[in-house]
ZALOFI-188756 format. One line per 4 residues: for each residue x, y, z of C-alpha. Coordinates in nm, 4 decimals, padded with zeros to 6 digits, m for minus. Each point is the difference from the previous one (the first is absolute). Layout:
X/Y/Z ~ ...
# end
This chain:
01.4760/10.1763/10.6751 ~ 00.2756/00.1393/00.0857 ~ 00.0057/m00.2660/00.2812 ~ m00.0373/m00.2742/m00.2247
00.3671/00.1550/m00.1977 ~ 00.1708/00.0616/00.2578 ~ m00.0569/m00.3588/00.1184 ~ 00.1038/m00.1604/m00.2960
00.2861/00.2246/m00.0439 ~ 00.1159/m00.1259/00.3545 ~ m00.0573/m00.3852/m00.0987 ~ 00.2349/00.0283/m00.2987
00.2730/00.2433/00.1951 ~ 00.0120/m00.3549/00.2834 ~ m00.0791/m00.2366/m00.2838 ~ 00.3138/m00.1849/00.0791
00.0156/00.0475/00.3628 ~ m00.3749/m00.1266/00.0161 ~ 00.0927/m00.2881/m00.2447 ~ 00.2145/m00.1483/00.2187
m00.2179/00.0106/00.3157 ~ m00.2815/m00.1313/m00.1258 ~ 00.2424/m00.3303/m00.0637 ~ 00.1614/00.0579/00.3425
m00.3823/m00.0294/00.1358 ~ m00.0941/m00.3340/m00.2171 ~ 00.3065/m00.1730/00.0685 ~ m00.0607/00.1029/00.3587
m00.3288/m00.1353/00.0154 ~ 00.0700/m00.3349/m00.1995 ~ 00.3814/m00.1515/00.0248 ~ m00.0627/m00.2531/m00.2829
m00.0473/00.2823/m00.2899 ~ 00.3359/00.0804/00.0492 ~ 00.1291/m00.3436/00.0196 ~ m00.1688/m00.0484/m00.3629
00.1495/00.3771/m00.1414 ~ 00.2893/m00.0781/m00.1837 ~ 00.1933/00.3686/m00.1021 ~ m00.1280/00.0497/m00.3588
m00.3426/m00.0656/00.1680 ~ 00.0252/00.2312/00.2849 ~ 00.1243/00.2633/m00.2999 ~ m00.3171/m00.1393/m00.1995
m00.2364/00.0739/00.3013 ~ 00.1636/00.3600/00.1257 ~ m00.0728/00.0737/m00.3979 ~ m00.3501/m00.1280/00.0612
m00.1096/00.2135/00.2860 ~ 00.2166/00.3116/m00.1429 ~ m00.2671/m00.0710/m00.3018 ~ m00.3294/m00.0153/00.2819
00.1521/00.2879/00.1632 ~ 00.0144/00.2263/m00.3073 ~ m00.3506/m00.1001/m00.1435 ~ m00.1346/00.1048/00.3495
00.1467/00.3287/m00.0622 ~ m00.1303/00.0681/m00.2829 ~ m00.3302/m00.0899/00.1457 ~ 00.0255/00.2323/00.3062
00.1450/00.2680/m00.2494 ~ m00.2998/00.0243/m00.2558 ~ m00.3021/m00.1099/00.2751 ~ m00.0968/m00.3178/m00.1644
m00.0305/m00.3239/00.2261 ~ m00.1064/m00.1942/m00.2706 ~ 00.3063/00.0473/m00.1825 ~ 00.2008/m00.1777/00.2924
m00.2742/m00.2461/00.0576 ~ 00.0181/m00.1311/m00.3937 ~ 00.3740/00.0177/00.0526 ~ m00.0145/m00.2160/00.2816
m00.2892/m00.2322/m00.1650 ~ 00.2410/m00.0445/m00.3318 ~ 00.3047/m00.1046/00.2690 ~ m00.2418/m00.2835/00.1309
m00.0881/m00.1422/m00.3513 ~ 00.4122/m00.0196/m00.1083 ~ 00.0667/m00.0865/00.3559 ~ m00.2084/m00.3131/00.0059
00.1394/m00.1043/m00.3194 ~ 00.3291/00.0381/00.1075 ~ m00.0812/m00.2155/00.2902 ~ 00.1044/00.2984/00.2424
m00.2052/m00.0862/00.3122 ~ m00.2613/00.2454/00.0665 ~ 00.0300/00.0164/00.3368 ~ 00.3682/00.1244/m00.0287
m00.1349/00.3075/m00.2340 ~ m00.2332/00.1158/00.2410 ~ 00.1854/m00.0312/00.3225 ~ 00.2456/00.1979/m00.1796
m00.2826/00.3138/m00.0535 ~ m00.0501/m00.0605/00.3585 ~ 00.3720/00.0681/00.0930 ~ 00.0039/00.3076/m00.2033
m00.3408/00.1219/00.1852 ~ 00.2049/m00.0595/00.3224 ~ 00.3767/00.1814/m00.1344 ~ m00.1963/00.2841/m00.1425
m00.0253/00.1874/00.2783 ~ 00.3538/m00.0274/00.0861 ~ 00.1476/00.2029/m00.3548 ~ m00.2443/00.2353/m00.0851
m00.2412/00.1719/00.2866 ~ m00.2570/m00.1472/00.1467 ~ m00.2761/00.2431/m00.1757 ~ 00.1477/m00.1308/m00.3293
00.0176/m00.3280/00.0508 ~ m00.3511/m00.0492/00.1101 ~ m00.1229/00.1334/m00.3897 ~ 00.2431/m00.2256/m00.1290
m00.1332/m00.3055/00.2133 ~ m00.3593/00.0875/m00.0574 ~ 00.1177/m00.0657/m00.4021 ~ 00.1463/m00.3413/00.1315
m00.2887/m00.0936/00.1992 ~ m00.2762/00.0738/m00.3187 ~ 00.2347/m00.2228/m00.1977 ~ m00.0183/m00.2796/00.2259
m00.3603/m00.0222/00.0003 ~ m00.0271/m00.0143/m00.4084 ~ 00.3220/m00.2415/00.0451 ~ m00.1941/m00.2651/00.1940
m00.3045/00.0344/m00.1842 ~ 00.1323/m00.0837/m00.3217 ~ 00.0736/m00.2751/m00.2096 ~ 00.3955/m00.1254/m00.1065
m00.1112/m00.0516/m00.3245 ~ m00.1335/00.1729/m00.2988 ~ m00.1997/m00.0821/m00.3226 ~ 00.1478/00.0206/m00.3194
m00.1422/00.2494/m00.2658 ~ 00.0025/m00.2670/m00.3203 ~ m00.2847/m00.2012/00.0986 ~ m00.1750/m00.1827/m00.3206
m00.3181/00.2648/00.0195 ~ 00.2477/00.3331/m00.0723 ~ 00.0059/00.1714/m00.3469 ~ 00.2888/m00.1951/m00.2181
00.0642/m00.2300/00.2610 ~ 00.1540/m00.2934/m00.2258 ~ 00.2177/00.2616/m00.1651 ~ 00.1115/00.1589/00.3082
00.0939/m00.3584/00.1623 ~ 00.1867/m00.1249/m00.3042 ~ 00.2049/00.3689/00.0180 ~ 00.0490/m00.0094/00.3021
00.1003/m00.3646/00.0217 ~ 00.2712/00.0724/m00.3153 ~ 00.1514/00.2396/00.2746 ~ 00.0404/m00.1864/00.2378
00.1676/m00.2793/m00.2045 ~ 00.2578/00.2977/m00.1556 ~ m00.1483/m00.0281/m00.3427 ~ m00.0519/00.3836/m00.1012
m00.0258/m00.0875/m00.3426 ~ m00.3113/m00.2273/m00.0027 ~ m00.1319/00.2741/00.2224 ~ 00.1037/00.2721/m00.2158
m00.1301/m00.1906/m00.2993 ~ m00.3371/m00.0815/00.1916 ~ m00.0755/00.3805/00.0261 ~ 00.0894/00.0546/m00.3680
m00.2185/m00.2660/m00.1673 ~ m00.3215/00.1447/00.2502 ~ 00.1077/00.3756/m00.1633 ~ 00.0057/m00.1542/m00.3703
m00.3777/m00.1923/00.1046 ~ m00.1251/00.3600/00.0927 ~ m00.0093/m00.0720/00.3959 ~ 00.0266/00.3956/00.1004
00.3071/00.1456/00.1529 ~ m00.1978/00.1460/00.2793 ~ m00.1302/m00.3483/00.1156 ~ 00.3409/m00.1522/m00.0082
00.1381/00.2459/00.2362 ~ m00.3010/m00.0279/00.2359 ~ m00.0462/m00.3347/00.0292 ~ 00.3250/m00.1715/m00.1236
00.2573/00.2000/00.1043 ~ m00.1420/00.1860/00.3291 ~ m00.1030/m00.2949/00.1430 ~ 00.2921/m00.2402/m00.0766
00.1959/00.2854/00.1809 ~ m00.2169/m00.0524/00.3458 ~ 00.0139/m00.3759/m00.0266 ~ 00.3469/00.0173/m00.0442
00.0358/00.2182/00.3289 ~ m00.2379/m00.2368/00.1653 ~ 00.2309/m00.2906/m00.1200 ~ 00.3048/00.1787/00.1763
m00.2248/00.0783/00.3308 ~ m00.0523/m00.3391/00.0369 ~ 00.3140/m00.1422/m00.0776 ~ m00.0372/m00.1550/m00.2984
00.2475/00.1970/m00.2222 ~ 00.3170/00.1730/00.0869 ~ 00.0553/00.3542/m00.0169 ~ 00.2247/m00.1023/m00.3779
m00.3021/m00.1725/m00.1159 ~ m00.2279/00.3304/00.0290 ~ 00.2407/00.2417/m00.1178 ~ 00.0310/m00.2440/m00.3515
m00.3757/00.0113/00.0488 ~ m00.0348/00.3519/m00.0049 ~ 00.2916/00.0851/m00.2196 ~ m00.1137/m00.2300/m00.3132
m00.3537/00.1530/00.0590 ~ 00.1506/00.3403/m00.0344 ~ 00.2009/m00.1511/m00.3355 ~ m00.3514/m00.0920/m00.0996
m00.1875/00.3434/00.0114 ~ 00.2559/00.1824/m00.0888 ~ m00.0550/m00.2348/m00.3606 ~ m00.3534/00.1528/m00.0014
00.1175/00.3250/m00.0268 ~ m00.0840/00.0355/m00.3689 ~ m00.3517/m00.0708/00.0902 ~ m00.0880/00.2219/00.2382
00.0905/00.3534/m00.2155 ~ m00.2838/m00.0824/m00.2411 ~ m00.3115/00.2111/00.2459 ~ m00.1278/00.3072/m00.0811
00.1494/00.2530/00.2052 ~ m00.2127/00.2117/00.2872 ~ 00.2563/00.2896/00.0564 ~ 00.0927/m00.1398/00.3872
00.3579/m00.0573/00.1154 ~ 00.1002/m00.2044/00.3055 ~ 00.3096/m00.0502/00.1285 ~ 00.0364/m00.3442/00.2103
00.2584/m00.0822/00.2618 ~ 00.1510/m00.1865/00.1972 ~ 00.0919/00.2430/00.3562 ~ 00.3846/m00.0126/00.0809
00.1023/m00.3703/00.1446 ~ m00.3093/m00.1428/m00.0949 ~ 00.1253/m00.2930/m00.2204 ~ m00.3184/m00.1820/m00.0969
m00.0806/00.1792/m00.3354 ~ m00.2098/m00.2576/m00.1947 ~ m00.3184/00.0812/00.1574 ~ m00.0169/00.4050/m00.0931
00.1650/m00.1004/m00.3318 ~ m00.2772/m00.2463/m00.0857 ~ m00.2310/00.3365/00.1300 ~ 00.1826/00.2329/m00.2438
m00.0750/m00.2478/m00.3061 ~ m00.3303/m00.0399/00.0939 ~ m00.0528/00.3838/m00.0046 ~ 00.1570/00.0337/m00.3336
m00.2185/m00.2715/m00.1511 ~ m00.2868/00.2108/00.1433 ~ 00.1295/00.2916/m00.2328 ~ 00.2532/00.2178/00.2380
00.3320/00.1014/m00.0061 ~ 00.2078/m00.1777/00.1925 ~ 00.3408/00.0240/00.1620 ~ 00.1160/m00.2820/00.2197
00.2831/00.1221/00.2010 ~ 00.0992/m00.3742/00.2082 ~ 00.1220/m00.0895/00.2663 ~ 00.1881/00.2218/00.2805
m00.0650/00.3431/m00.1656 ~ 00.1625/00.2488/00.2113 ~ m00.2415/00.2597/00.0742 ~ 00.0980/00.3567/m00.1680
00.0115/m00.2058/m00.3175 ~ m00.3231/m00.1019/m00.0185 ~ m00.1397/00.3356/00.1007 ~ 00.1648/00.1501/m00.3264
m00.1263/m00.2509/m00.2013 ~ m00.3246/00.0897/00.1216 ~ 00.0945/00.3513/m00.1277 ~ 00.1713/m00.1356/m00.3160
m00.2633/m00.1489/m00.1086 ~ m00.3015/00.1982/00.1408 ~ m00.1727/m00.2869/00.1073 ~ m00.3688/00.0093/00.1948
00.0990/m00.3253/00.1958 ~ 00.2534/m00.1459/00.1794 ~ m00.0518/m00.3836/00.0923 ~ 00.2541/m00.1372/00.2544
00.0301/m00.3427/00.1774 ~ 00.1349/m00.1348/00.3262 ~ 00.0292/m00.3484/00.0891 ~ 00.1495/00.0467/00.3096
m00.1977/00.1599/00.3123 ~ 00.3501/00.1309/00.1271 ~ m00.0132/00.2239/m00.3256 ~ m00.3213/00.1700/00.0487
00.1707/00.2667/00.2068 ~ 00.2357/00.0819/m00.3299 ~ m00.3413/00.0087/m00.2408 ~ m00.1350/00.2398/00.2553
00.3191/00.2281/m00.0428 ~ m00.0612/00.0037/m00.3959 ~ m00.3585/00.0776/00.0297 ~ 00.0848/00.2649/00.2489
00.2468/00.1197/m00.2772 ~ m00.2322/m00.0227/m00.2800 ~ m00.2293/00.2219/00.2001 ~ 00.2113/00.2213/00.1184
00.0243/00.1517/m00.3858 ~ m00.2197/00.2481/m00.1141 ~ 00.0908/m00.1054/m00.3654 ~ m00.1441/m00.3671/00.0624
m00.2984/00.0997/00.1680 ~ m00.1889/m00.1722/m00.3005 ~ 00.1913/m00.3351/00.0755 ~ m00.1978/m00.3001/00.1427
00.1361/m00.2502/00.1825 ~ m00.0991/m00.3170/m00.0238 ~ 00.1717/m00.2973/00.2665 ~ m00.0102/m00.3761/00.0087
00.1633/m00.3147/00.1118 ~ m00.0021/m00.2116/00.2893 ~ 00.0031/00.2792/00.3007 ~ m00.3289/00.1489/m00.1350
m00.1963/m00.3751/00.0047 ~ 00.1206/m00.0517/00.3564 ~ m00.1804/00.3599/00.0675 ~ m00.2529/00.1143/m00.2004
00.0048/00.3735/00.1033 ~ 00.3755/00.0041/00.0118 ~ 00.0081/00.2200/m00.3162 ~ m00.1639/00.2794/00.1703
00.2196/m00.0127/00.2559 ~ 00.2621/00.0266/m00.2415 ~ m00.1463/00.2921/m00.1590 ~ m00.0760/m00.2053/m00.3765
m00.2876/00.0822/m00.2155 ~ m00.1062/m00.3964/m00.0562 ~ 00.1032/m00.3485/00.0303 ~ m00.0672/m00.3142/m00.1668
00.0209/m00.3640/00.0660 ~ 00.1015/m00.1196/m00.3307 ~ 00.1162/00.1433/m00.3201 ~ m00.3442/00.0302/m00.1757
m00.1578/00.1863/00.2812 ~ 00.2829/00.2469/00.0119 ~ m00.0909/00.1069/m00.3674 ~ m00.3517/00.0390/00.1255
00.1126/00.2249/00.2670 ~ 00.2307/00.1878/m00.1993 ~ m00.2140/00.0503/m00.2311 ~ m00.2553/00.1480/00.2500
00.2508/00.2337/00.1445 ~ 00.1190/00.1696/m00.3194 ~ m00.3852/00.0385/m00.0727 ~ 00.0037/m00.2857/m00.3175
# end
């Protein structure tokens, strides 16, 4: 474990030099690439390689080869739809393997290189396409498709009206969250990954859904309360907040008192809120694997306090689906793949 942390730290400390050396290595082997790349493209290439190294360092630090393998598969889909040649990407990874021992000790480089090799095996066997979750057999499929199409057209009013009409007709709020909001958010992420929508469209769709969720809040607080309190938050630096917000709302529907803290909340403020609200459950969300060390730091800080010994910790987000054992590694009490499962696990953790 200590060697993995040292390897991770060494990569981050030398990241700029490793990026430059890997590009030089690749261009030395293929002069045609250097001729095709303009200055803006070179800058973008350096950013991409830095991302690769950051994800590699994180995977090494938390001893999770599957985190890096899953990242490489994600990149495979992304680059395939951006028309980036797969051979150029894998060649770059090969160059990273070759230059690492020049900038960190051979012993530490060996650890990182093993993670790259494991990832490449998964990469070559993986598909460059990902299926949609908006199939016709999914619950409330027609309504979910109509809602998504309204958002993609930029018609927020139509999307909102559709949801409010469904509520008036007796559709359960929980069903709307799980079958409309949650599934369309996943599809929006897929559409961005396959280059069908841009970042601005993705942000618009997410912001629109958050606004519509807010319109439903008067309907969330009618449930009989159980007497349990949950604090739900994103770690500092994590900006993907809509998932954990949905989780908090589903807990509210289930009768919990919830305190949703939003994106990028400082650690000490999270801990103080747990104390002030006498919470029995802390739900932490992370979308980017590079934020997992911060999740672990928060959990360690909570565990270090005797007055918070009763607090159960639930974690979720994409990294915990990449590595199904990751929740144990960071010291949590449980994890969940979606909002519905989160409520089930949360209730079990507090003995409900």
